[in-house]
N, C-alpha and C positions, 0 to 999 in steps of 0.2 A: 892291848887295851891303849889308848890314847891318854896320855898326855895334861893335868891339870891345867898349862899351857894351852898347849890343842882345843882343850877342850872351851878355854876360857872366846881359841881364838871363831871356834864356830859358835859362838852365840850371840862375837860381836857382827863374822858375816851376816848372818840367819835378822838382825838390826839389821843391817843393810838391804835388804831384798827379802823385803815383805808385798814387794809388788806397785804396780803403780799404786800411787795413794789421790790423784788431784783426777774428778769428773771426768777430765777430756779423758787422765789416762786409762781409769776405769773402762771408757765407754770403745777406745782403741782397742781392747782386749781380751772385752766382754765376751764377745762369738769368738775365740781362739779355736777354745777343744770343741764347740759347734763345729767348725769349718773343718777340723780336720778329724774329726772321729769320726770312727767308722759303725759305731753305734746308735749314733747323733742321727744318722744317717736311711739308717732300716724302719725306726722304730718308731714313726710318726707313721700313718695309714693311709695313706693320699689320695687314696680311687676306690671302687666299693658303695656302699650302702653302713658299711663300718668305719669311715674316711675322718680322719682325725684334725683339727688346725695346727700347721707345723708355728706360723704364727703362738697360739698360747706356746706349743711347744718351748721357740727360743723364749718365751717371756720368762716362763719356769723355770730353765737353764740361765735364765742370767739372774735374776736372785735370788739362785742356787750360788753364785759363782761371787756376787756383791758377798753373801752369808759367810758363805766359808774361805773366800780368797786363798782360791791355790795358787799354786807356783809353780811354775814347771810342771813338766809334762806330765810328767806320774799322778800329780796331785789333780790336775785337770782332768786324765785319765780318771780315777775316783770318781769329781763326783761328777760325772761325764755317770759313769755308770751310778752313780747315787740319783741322779736324776729319772735316767731310763727305768728303772729301778719302780721310783716312784711310778715315773707314767703308766707305768702295765699296773701297777696294784687297781691305780683308777679304771685301767680298762675292765678289770678286775670283778671294779663295783657295779659298771658301767651292763657286764654282762650281767652277773646279778638279777639286777634292773629287766630286763629285759630277758628274761630265764621266767620269774616272776610276771613280768606283762601278759607273757606267752602264757602262762596258765589261767591266766585271767579271761583266757583269748580275745584283748585287743590291742589299734595298736598305739605304738608307743607313745601316739602325741596323742593318743585321749586318757583323761581321770577320772572317766565313768563305774563305779565297781559297775560286775558283772550282773548279766540280770539271776535274778533269782532259782537256783536247782530245782527243774523238778516241775512247774507252772507251766503249761499247759495258757500260748498264748489267746488272749482275748479271740479271736479269730477260729481260735481251734474249739472253741465252745460249741457250737450244735454238732460236731462229730462226738462228742463223746456218750457211752454211754448209756439208755436213760434210764433215769430216774437216780444223774448223776450229779444230786443236793449235796449227796455226802464228800464228794471228793470235793466239790468246788469251796463249801465254809470252812473247807480249815485254810486256802490260801486268800488274803485279801483281792487280790482282783474274781477271785472266783464268787467271793459277799458281792461286790458290787456287778459283779454278773445277774448275781441271781436277785439283788434289789430291781433290777432293770426290768428282767422279764417280771417282778410283783407288780411293779409299775405300770406297764404297758399291760399287763392282761386286766389291771384294775380303769385304766379308761378305756377299756374297751366294754366290759363289763357295765359300767355309767353311761355309755353312749348306747350299749344296744339291751342292753335288760338285761343279759345272761350272757353266759360263753358261746361265744363262737365256738365253730372249729379249730377255726386256726387257733387258737385264744386257750383253748382247752389243751391239743395237744401242743404245746406253747407250752403249760403251766407244769403239765401228767411227761413230758420230756425233761425237764426241770428238775423235779419234787417228786417221780412215779406215781400211782395210784394206791398205794398202800393202802392198809387199813390204818388211820391214823394221822395223814401224809395229804398236805393244802391242797395237794389234784387232787383228792379224792371228796374232800372234805366240797368242794368250790365244784367238782362236777356232780356232785350228790344232788345240791339245794339250785343246778341251775340243772338239773336235770326234772328237777318239779314246778318248776319256771315252765321247761318250752317238750316235755318228755311226759306229766305229768302219769297218766292214765296206764302209757309202758310203764312204769317205776312201780307203782303200783299195781300192777300182772306178776312183776317176777317180784317182786316181795309184799307180799297177801300180810305181814304182820307188821307192813310203816305204816304210821298214822298220821296220815296229811291234813289230819287236818286244822282250819285255823291257822294255814300256810300259804299265805295268799303272794303273788307274786314279786310284789314287794318287798316284800320282811323275806323271799326266799334272794331277793337281792341285796339286802342291806346284812344277810349270811353271813353271804361270795365275798362283798367288804372287808363285815368282820374281819373275817376266815381270812383274806390276804392282808388285811394290818397286822394283825398279829403277828403271823407269823414274817413281814416286815420288818416289825420292832425287833421280832426273836432273835434275829440275822442283823438288823442293827447295833443290836448292841452286843454280838462279837465284833466288830470292825474289829473296833480298839485294839481288844485282846490278841485277838488273828493277827496281828500290825507288827504290834510288837515282840511278839514273838519270833515272827518271819525276822525283825530288827535283829534280835538276839543269835539268831541263825544266821544271817548274812556277818554282822562281827563273828561269830566263829570262822564262818570261813575263811573273813577277811584277812585272819592270822591266822588261819592254819598254809592260807596262801603264800604267808612270809616272806618266805623261805621256797628258793628252790627246789624241781625235784633231787627224792639222795642219787640221783647215778650225777646230772648236773653239782650239784652240791660237796660233791665228791669230789671231785675233781676242782675245781674253783677253792674248793680246799689247798688239797695238797699243790696245786697250782702258787697259791696264794704265801702257801710253807717256802718255799724255796724264791718265791720275788722277797718275801722281807728276811731271807737265810741272807740272800745276796747283799740286801742293801746293808742291812743290821756292818756284815764282816765290811765292808768297802765302809760304814763310816765307823767302824773300827780302824782297818787299815790306815786310809787320811788320819783321823787323830795320831796314830803315832807317828806319820811320816815328818807330821806338821808341826811334831812333839823333838824328831830329831834335826830338824831344819832351825830349830827354834834355840837346838843345844840343850833344850829342859829331859828330864830324864825318862827315859824310854819305858812300859810297864812288857812284862812278858803280852805273848801274841792270849787273846781270848781264843776259845773254841767257842762261836755262834749257836744256837742252840734255840732254834725255834718252834714253836710246838702248838698245832690248833686243837688238841681232845680235847 
């Protein structure tokens, strides 16, 4: 065990060996550890899509050196190890962000939210099954498509006075022709205009007295307008529900997939353990150099469970 006289001498020597004090002196030695450190030469990725900025690493290393003021090769080595661990932890965060973006299916340079799942694009609406209005009105985009069909058919009825063949096909394709649908109602009144005699033969009990073509045309327009109002009233409700569903999907996608998350957490735990161990060892060395009491080594355990 060292004598009190020896300890006092160590303290005096430590105070004389605090490293460069002037700005010029600090600038002269600030990159010493970087220039000679094997770890620092390998940690920065300089090629490929994941390349990193060596200048950013040098600035980070310089900031740690200025803050921790290492003296001697061993302390410089520990500071370098701290910087390397911190640099790799930052890389873990970038990987985590990339994994999340990969789940969204968008490039890293884009910030747009992913398209709502399960909604067919507008261009595909024409290929939906016959009478697909029940499917379409579950989405805001589908409702907009149905509203457009109603508006287009209304213009045809106003111009022609009845449903043309193409307008009838488009209306029944979107809304069906079952009892109670706007497609069946409009087709019935249109037949009273264009095929009244044939309709009366097919439905003997049907009374058509007093229904002029003009009145039948107005009944078609009224049915189209009523369906338009019904769908329009659903728009805000459906849009609000879709917004909530998007928020839920976004929340679920705010973590990488389980296999990637498990790997990242294990890697981060290892880096944390190395980082805190290097910090603790540097503190012990600096306290010893200054002649201060040195506590026993601490077993650093880091867990992300």
